[in-house]
DRENTORTOR-665576 format. One record per residue (C-alpha): residue number from 1; residue in three letters; z, x, y negated. Coordinates in steps of 0.25 Angstrom, whole numbers. Layout:
BEGIN
SITE   drenfi   kolke      up    east   north
SITE      NUM     ala       Z       X       Y
...
This chain:
BEGIN
SITE   drenfi   kolke      up    east   north
SITE        1     met      48     478    -480
SITE        2     lys      59     473    -490
SITE        3     lys      56     472    -505
SITE        4     his      64     474    -517
SITE        5     phe      60     465    -529
SITE        6     ile      61     472    -542
SITE        7     ser      69     463    -551
SITE        8     thr      79     463    -562
SITE        9     glu      90     463    -551
SITE       10     phe      99     475    -552
SITE       11     leu      94     487    -545
SITE       12     gly     105     495    -540
SITE       13     leu     106     509    -533
SITE       14     glu     109     503    -520
SITE       15     ser      97     493    -522
SITE       16     val      88     505    -524
SITE       17     lys      93     512    -512
SITE       18     thr      90     499    -504
SITE       19     ile      76     498    -509
SITE       20     leu      73     513    -506
SITE       21     asn      80     513    -492
SITE       22     lys      74     500    -487
SITE       23     lys      60     504    -493
SITE       24     met      59     491    -500
SITE       25     arg      46     487    -507
SITE       26     leu      47     484    -522
SITE       27     glu      42     470    -527
SITE       28     leu      43     464    -541
SITE       29     ser      51     452    -542
SITE       30     glu      45     439    -549
SITE       31     glu      55     442    -560
SITE       32     ala      50     456    -562
SITE       33     val      36     452    -562
SITE       34     his      39     441    -573
SITE       35     ser      47     451    -581
SITE       36     ile      36     462    -581
SITE       37     asn      24     452    -584
SITE       38     lys      32     445    -595
SITE       39     cys      35     458    -602
SITE       40     arg      21     463    -601
SITE       41     phe      16     450    -607
SITE       42     tyr      26     451    -618
SITE       43     leu      21     465    -621
SITE       44     asn       7     461    -621
SITE       45     glu      10     450    -631
SITE       46     ala      19     459    -640
SITE       47     met       8     469    -641
SITE       48     gln      -2     459    -646
SITE       49     phe       7     454    -657
SITE       50     ala      14     467    -661
SITE       51     thr      15     470    -675
SITE       52     glu      22     483    -673
SITE       53     pro      20     495    -664
SITE       54     ile      27     494    -650
SITE       55     tyr      32     508    -645
SITE       56     gly      24     513    -633
SITE       57     val      16     500    -633
SITE       58     thr       7     502    -645
SITE       59     thr      12     516    -649
SITE       60     gly      13     530    -644
SITE       61     phe      25     535    -637
SITE       62     gly      37     544    -641
SITE       63     ser      35     550    -655
SITE       64     leu      21     543    -655
SITE       65     cys      28     530    -656
SITE       66     asn      22     527    -670
SITE       67     thr       8     529    -665
SITE       68     ser       1     516    -662
SITE       69     val      -9     514    -651
SITE       70     ser     -20     504    -651
SITE       71     met     -20     492    -641
SITE       72     gln     -32     497    -634
SITE       73     asp     -25     510    -631
SITE       74     leu     -12     505    -626
SITE       75     ser     -15     506    -611
SITE       76     met     -20     521    -613
SITE       77     leu      -7     523    -621
SITE       78     gln       1     520    -609
SITE       79     arg      -8     528    -599
SITE       80     asn      -7     540    -608
SITE       81     leu       8     539    -609
SITE       82     val       9     539    -593
SITE       83     ile      -1     551    -591
SITE       84     ser       4     559    -603
SITE       85     his      19     558    -599
SITE       86     ala      16     562    -584
SITE       87     cys      22     576    -587
SITE       88     gly      32     578    -576
SITE       89     ile      33     591    -569
SITE       90     gly      42     598    -559
SITE       91     asp      46     593    -545
SITE       92     glu      42     580    -540
SITE       93     val      52     568    -541
SITE       94     pro      55     565    -526
SITE       95     gln      48     553    -521
SITE       96     glu      60     545    -518
SITE       97     ile      64     546    -533
SITE       98     val      50     542    -537
SITE       99     gln      51     530    -529
SITE      100     leu      64     526    -536
SITE      101     met      56     529    -550
SITE      102     leu      46     519    -546
SITE      103     leu      57     508    -542
SITE      104     leu      65     510    -554
SITE      105     lys      52     510    -563
SITE      106     ile      48     497    -557
SITE      107     gln      62     491    -559
SITE      108     ser      62     495    -573
SITE      109     leu      48     489    -576
SITE      110     ser      51     476    -569
SITE      111     tyr      61     471    -580
SITE      112     gly      51     467    -589
SITE      113     asn      54     475    -601
SITE      114     ser      43     486    -599
SITE      115     gly      30     479    -602
SITE      116     val      23     484    -589
SITE      117     gln      12     477    -582
SITE      118     leu      16     471    -568
SITE      119     glu       5     479    -562
SITE      120     thr      11     492    -566
SITE      121     val      25     488    -560
SITE      122     gln      18     483    -548
SITE      123     arg      11     497    -546
SITE      124     leu      24     504    -547
SITE      125     ile      29     495    -536
SITE      126     asp      16     498    -528
SITE      127     phe      19     513    -529
SITE      128     tyr      34     511    -524
SITE      129     asn      30     502    -512
SITE      130     ala      19     510    -507
SITE      131     gly      27     523    -508
SITE      132     val      18     529    -519
SITE      133     tyr      27     538    -527
SITE      134     pro      21     545    -540
SITE      135     val      23     560    -541
SITE      136     val      34     562    -552
SITE      137     tyr      40     575    -557
SITE      138     gln      54     578    -560
SITE      139     gln      53     585    -574
SITE      140     gly      48     579    -587
SITE      141     ser      57     568    -591
SITE      142     leu      67     569    -603
SITE      143     gly      73     556    -598
SITE      144     ala      72     549    -611
SITE      145     ser      59     542    -614
SITE      146     gly      60     538    -600
SITE      147     asp      56     547    -589
SITE      148     leu      43     549    -595
SITE      149     ala      36     560    -587
SITE      150     pro      41     556    -573
SITE      151     leu      38     541    -575
SITE      152     ala      24     545    -580
SITE      153     his      22     551    -567
SITE      154     leu      27     539    -560
SITE      155     ala      17     531    -568
SITE      156     leu       5     540    -566
SITE      157     pro       0     533    -553
SITE      158     leu      -1     520    -560
SITE      159     leu     -12     526    -567
SITE      160     asp     -19     533    -555
SITE      161     leu     -13     546    -560
SITE      162     gly      -3     556    -555
SITE      163     glu       2     558    -540
SITE      164     val      10     550    -530
SITE      165     tyr      16     552    -517
SITE      166     tyr      12     543    -505
SITE      167     asn      17     544    -491
SITE      168     gly      23     558    -495
SITE      169     lys      10     564    -501
SITE      170     lys       6     566    -515
SITE      171     his      -7     559    -519
SITE      172     pro     -14     557    -532
SITE      173     ala     -10     543    -537
SITE      174     glu     -24     538    -538
SITE      175     gln     -26     541    -524
SITE      176     ile     -14     532    -519
SITE      177     asn     -17     521    -529
SITE      178     arg     -31     520    -523
SITE      179     lys     -25     520    -509
SITE      180     phe     -17     507    -513
SITE      181     gly     -27     501    -522
SITE      182     trp     -19     503    -535
SITE      183     glu     -27     504    -547
SITE      184     pro     -22     512    -559
SITE      185     ile     -13     504    -569
SITE      186     thr     -18     502    -583
SITE      187     leu      -6     503    -591
SITE      188     gln      -3     493    -602
SITE      189     ser       4     494    -615
SITE      190     lys      19     500    -613
SITE      191     glu      17     502    -598
SITE      192     gly      16     517    -599
SITE      193     leu      29     517    -607
SITE      194     ala      36     508    -597
SITE      195     leu      32     517    -585
SITE      196     leu      37     530    -592
SITE      197     asn      48     525    -600
SITE      198     gly      60     524    -591
SITE      199     thr      71     531    -583
SITE      200     gln      66     529    -569
SITE      201     phe      65     544    -566
SITE      202     met      79     547    -570
SITE      203     ser      84     534    -563
SITE      204     ala      76     536    -550
SITE      205     tyr      83     549    -549
SITE      206     gly      96     543    -552
SITE      207     val      95     532    -541
SITE      208     trp      90     542    -531
SITE      209     leu     102     552    -535
SITE      210     leu     112     541    -535
SITE      211     leu     108     536    -521
SITE      212     lys     110     550    -516
SITE      213     ala     122     554    -524
SITE      214     lys     130     542    -519
SITE      215     lys     127     546    -505
SITE      216     leu     131     561    -507
SITE      217     ser     144     557    -515
SITE      218     trp     148     548    -503
SITE      219     leu     144     559    -493
SITE      220     ala     151     570    -501
SITE      221     asp     164     562    -497
SITE      222     ile     161     563    -483
SITE      223     ile     158     578    -483
SITE      224     ala     170     581    -491
SITE      225     ala     179     573    -481
SITE      226     ile     173     582    -470
SITE      227     ser     176     594    -479
SITE      228     leu     190     590    -482
SITE      229     asp     193     588    -467
SITE      230     ala     186     601    -463
SITE      231     phe     195     608    -474
SITE      232     asp     207     601    -468
SITE      233     gly     210     594    -481
SITE      234     arg     220     584    -486
SITE      235     ile     218     569    -487
SITE      236     glu     229     566    -497
SITE      237     pro     220     568    -510
SITE      238     phe     211     556    -505
SITE      239     his     223     547    -504
SITE      240     ile     221     534    -512
SITE      241     ser     233     536    -521
SITE      242     ile     227     548    -527
SITE      243     gln     214     541    -531
SITE      244     leu     221     528    -536
SITE      245     val     229     536    -547
SITE      246     arg     215     542    -552
SITE      247     pro     207     530    -548
SITE      248     his     192     535    -550
SITE      249     ile     184     526    -541
SITE      250     gly     176     538    -535
SITE      251     gln     188     545    -532
SITE      252     ile     194     533    -525
SITE      253     leu     181     531    -517
SITE      254     thr     181     546    -513
SITE      255     ala     195     547    -508
SITE      256     ala     194     534    -500
SITE      257     his     181     539    -494
SITE      258     ile     187     552    -490
SITE      259     asn     199     545    -484
SITE      260     glu     190     536    -476
SITE      261     leu     181     548    -471
SITE      262     leu     194     556    -466
SITE      263     glu     201     544    -460
SITE      264     glu     206     548    -446
SITE      265     ser     203     563    -448
SITE      266     gln     212     572    -439
SITE      267     ile     209     583    -449
SITE      268     ile     213     576    -462
SITE      269     ser     226     570    -456
SITE      270     gln     231     583    -450
SITE      271     pro     243     590    -457
SITE      272     lys     238     600    -468
SITE      273     glu     244     614    -472
SITE      274     his     238     614    -486
SITE      275     val     243     605    -497
SITE      276     gln     230     602    -504
SITE      277     asp     215     605    -504
SITE      278     pro     206     611    -514
SITE      279     tyr     200     602    -524
SITE      280     ser     186     601    -517
SITE      281     phe     194     593    -506
SITE      282     arg     206     587    -514
SITE      283     cys     197     582    -525
SITE      284     ile     186     575    -517
SITE      285     pro     190     561    -522
SITE      286     gln     190     566    -537
SITE      287     val     177     574    -536
SITE      288     his     169     565    -527
SITE      289     gly     174     553    -534
SITE      290     ala     170     557    -547
SITE      291     thr     156     559    -542
SITE      292     lys     156     545    -536
SITE      293     asp     161     539    -550
SITE      294     ala     150     547    -557
SITE      295     leu     139     541    -547
SITE      296     gln     144     527    -550
SITE      297     tyr     141     529    -565
SITE      298     val     128     535    -562
SITE      299     ile     124     523    -553
SITE      300     gly     128     514    -564
SITE      301     val     118     521    -574
SITE      302     ile     107     522    -564
SITE      303     glu     108     508    -560
SITE      304     thr     108     503    -574
SITE      305     glu      95     512    -577
SITE      306     ile      87     507    -565
SITE      307     asn      89     492    -569
SITE      308     ser      85     495    -584
SITE      309     val      72     495    -592
SITE      310     thr      70     509    -597
SITE      311     asp      56     510    -603
SITE      312     asn      52     508    -618
SITE      313     pro      49     500    -626
SITE      314     thr      57     489    -619
SITE      315     ile      51     475    -619
SITE      316     phe      59     462    -621
SITE      317     pro      50     450    -619
SITE      318     asp      60     439    -621
SITE      319     glu      66     446    -633
SITE      320     asp      51     449    -639
SITE      321     met      55     463    -641
SITE      322     ile      49     477    -637
SITE      323     ile      60     488    -640
SITE      324     ser      57     503    -640
SITE      325     ala      71     509    -636
SITE      326     gly      76     520    -627
SITE      327     asn      79     514    -613
SITE      328     phe      71     525    -607
SITE      329     his      82     536    -611
SITE      330     gly      88     542    -599
SITE      331     gln     102     546    -605
SITE      332     pro     110     536    -596
SITE      333     leu     103     542    -584
SITE      334     ala     104     556    -589
SITE      335     ile     119     556    -590
SITE      336     ala     121     549    -577
SITE      337     leu     112     558    -570
SITE      338     asp     119     570    -575
SITE      339     phe     132     564    -571
SITE      340     leu     126     562    -557
SITE      341     ser     123     577    -556
SITE      342     leu     137     581    -561
SITE      343     ala     144     571    -551
SITE      344     met     136     575    -539
SITE      345     ala     136     590    -542
SITE      346     glu     151     589    -541
SITE      347     leu     150     583    -527
SITE      348     gly     143     596    -524
SITE      349     asn     153     605    -531
SITE      350     ile     165     600    -524
SITE      351     ser     157     600    -511
SITE      352     glu     154     615    -512
SITE      353     arg     169     618    -515
SITE      354     arg     173     611    -501
SITE      355     ile     162     619    -494
SITE      356     tyr     168     632    -500
SITE      357     gln     182     628    -495
SITE      358     leu     177     625    -481
SITE      359     ile     171     639    -479
SITE      360     ser     183     646    -485
SITE      361     gly     191     648    -473
SITE      362     lys     202     639    -476
SITE      363     arg     211     629    -468
SITE      364     gly     207     635    -455
SITE      365     leu     192     634    -457
SITE      366     pro     184     647    -454
SITE      367     ser     178     655    -465
SITE      368     phe     164     649    -468
SITE      369     leu     167     639    -457
SITE      370     ile     161     648    -446
SITE      371     lys     168     655    -434
SITE      372     his     168     670    -435
SITE      373     ser     165     670    -450
SITE      374     gly     161     684    -454
SITE      375     leu     151     685    -443
SITE      376     asn     147     671    -448
SITE      377     ser     145     667    -462
SITE      378     gly     146     653    -458
SITE      379     phe     146     643    -470
SITE      380     met     147     653    -481
SITE      381     ile     134     651    -487
SITE      382     pro     132     636    -487
SITE      383     gln     143     636    -497
SITE      384     tyr     135     646    -506
SITE      385     thr     124     636    -505
SITE      386     ala     132     625    -509
SITE      387     ala     138     633    -521
SITE      388     ser     124     636    -525
SITE      389     ile     120     621    -525
SITE      390     val     133     617    -533
SITE      391     ser     130     628    -543
SITE      392     gln     116     623    -545
SITE      393     asn     121     609    -547
SITE      394     lys     131     613    -558
SITE      395     thr     118     618    -566
SITE      396     phe     112     604    -563
SITE      397     thr     124     597    -569
SITE      398     met     121     601    -583
SITE      399     pro     118     588    -589
SITE      400     ser     103     585    -592
SITE      401     ser     108     573    -601
SITE      402     ser     114     583    -611
SITE      403     asp     100     588    -615
SITE      404     ser      89     581    -624
SITE      405     ile      76     587    -629
SITE      406     glu      68     580    -640
SITE      407     ser      54     575    -636
SITE      408     ser      42     567    -641
SITE      409     gln      43     573    -655
SITE      410     gly      57     569    -657
SITE      411     gln      55     554    -654
SITE      412     glu      62     557    -641
SITE      413     asp      73     565    -646
SITE      414     his      84     563    -636
SITE      415     val      81     563    -621
SITE      416     ser      90     561    -609
SITE      417     met      85     572    -599
SITE      418     gly      89     562    -588
SITE      419     ala      77     566    -580
SITE      420     asn      83     580    -579
SITE      421     ala      96     574    -576
SITE      422     ala      90     566    -564
SITE      423     thr      82     578    -558
SITE      424     lys      95     587    -559
SITE      425     ala     104     576    -553
SITE      426     phe      94     576    -541
SITE      427     leu      96     591    -539
SITE      428     val     111     589    -540
SITE      429     val     112     578    -530
SITE      430     asn     103     585    -520
SITE      431     asn     111     597    -522
SITE      432     val     124     590    -519
SITE      433     glu     118     585    -506
SITE      434     lys     116     599    -502
SITE      435     ile     130     603    -505
SITE      436     leu     136     592    -498
SITE      437     ala     127     596    -486
SITE      438     ile     133     610    -486
SITE      439     glu     148     604    -487
SITE      440     leu     145     595    -475
SITE      441     leu     140     607    -467
SITE      442     asn     153     615    -470
SITE      443     ala     162     603    -468
SITE      444     ala     156     600    -455
SITE      445     gln     157     614    -450
SITE      446     ala     172     615    -456
SITE      447     ile     177     603    -449
SITE      448     glu     173     608    -435
SITE      449     phe     184     619    -437
SITE      450     arg     195     607    -438
SITE      451     arg     192     603    -423
SITE      452     pro     198     597    -415
SITE      453     leu     203     589    -426
SITE      454     gln     193     578    -430
SITE      455     ser     189     572    -444
SITE      456     ser     188     558    -446
SITE      457     pro     179     549    -437
SITE      458     phe     169     547    -449
SITE      459     ile     168     562    -452
SITE      460     glu     167     566    -437
SITE      461     glu     156     556    -435
SITE      462     phe     149     561    -448
SITE      463     leu     150     575    -443
SITE      464     lys     145     571    -430
SITE      465     his     132     566    -437
SITE      466     tyr     132     578    -445
SITE      467     arg     132     588    -433
SITE      468     lys     118     582    -429
SITE      469     tyr     113     589    -441
SITE      470     val     122     601    -443
SITE      471     pro     129     609    -432
SITE      472     phe     142     616    -432
SITE      473     val     139     631    -436
SITE      474     glu     145     641    -425
SITE      475     lys     139     653    -431
SITE      476     asp     130     657    -443
SITE      477     thr     117     650    -443
SITE      478     val     106     647    -453
SITE      479     met     113     637    -462
SITE      480     tyr     103     631    -471
SITE      481     pro      98     622    -460
SITE      482     leu     112     617    -458
SITE      483     ile     113     614    -473
SITE      484     gln     100     607    -473
SITE      485     ala     104     598    -461
SITE      486     ser     117     595    -468
SITE      487     gln     109     590    -480
SITE      488     gln     100     582    -471
SITE      489     phe     112     575    -465
SITE      490     ile     118     571    -478
SITE      491     gln     104     566    -482
SITE      492     gly     103     557    -470
SITE      493     val     117     553    -468
SITE      494     glu     121     539    -472
SITE      495     val     134     536    -480
SITE      496     val     141     523    -482
SITE      497     met     146     521    -496
SITE      498     pro     155     510    -502
SITE      499     glu     149     500    -511
SITE      500     gln     157     504    -523
SITE      501     phe     150     518    -522
């Protein structure tokens, strides 16, 4: 099995995807081991000769920052921090996102600015490599002092507490620790803070969402191209000259992609009776392109974050400094994740409008895309379903980052709510997948009414594969299995994206 060495080398989105897809094992590089040990040694020395309190090391936390703690109680202080902050509630975080949380927490701790023991980081690596995923809950983080509650749940199994998933089943953490011969970690000074102060809940969601959103964005072009051909649309709005006089990169990419997808289509090249198409077809480059540009911005934010130190205080052994600051504040992520929700929701919004046009009995297509409409309702109600999901997404695009609620007796008086932005974006992106599945269901049905004309070779091959999942509908049938099968196709299909996206 291949290994990924944790180091200071840049960890990009595609690198994470490779680590996950190839099921690579994690291992600390020599550089990371040296940095972790060096920082821990420095902190031990600094504590012995400190003349002033060090926040979270020799003091309490939050508004208790001025309360000193005796040297003999420092380990208990860190343990108490972890167990008292494990206040998560609600639905469980999906295991694939918990896996990412472990990876990103290990990465952040490996830079040598957190003061953790090597043993602690290695145990997190053991969890990751063995497929032991702590049970973490979606609700509880304000996204400012780090993702305190979710990361406390991530850390509980280090102490023989909490629950974990192993081989798809939930177990008490203590039971799985004994299975692997792992003794509970005795936390040293600062370690509880290093584990809990951080943005790995938000950033893990961000990574997962971006990997899915990139695919859906590119797939949305393919589905839109099928809809355009099925609607007997015009190709002129995708001409390169139109894009170059308004040269947004995403717009140019989208138009080029649609042109490529429809190359050699008999349908798109036939003479048209209509002068122009509705916006949901004519403005695909502008709308889909804006989403692509937004995704590039969000990728930049997330990639910066997962290559950062986000706990507090931050330790600089070479500069002989321990600084209490605010790198745990999730505002960059909160705004980016809200932006992601908005950008992806618009993909769903315009997709539903194309669905509506396809079932409207225009341009030679039968009403509701079914023979003998009236006797048959055909594809009437899938559009209702899509419209319902689009409306729900509109409520989810209210920005979490515009809110803040004071906490910790006023010490933490501005928070990002980035965790809520993350879980909300999760709902939006998954909803968009459903909407696109419904559009594909409609587009594949509609294009059959253009026969014997053929679409492009690419689209015909794509639809041939799709028909293994979803048949053409001759008369009314139970529709929800077809919608589910269409979504399963989208989840399983591989798309090839250009390097610049």
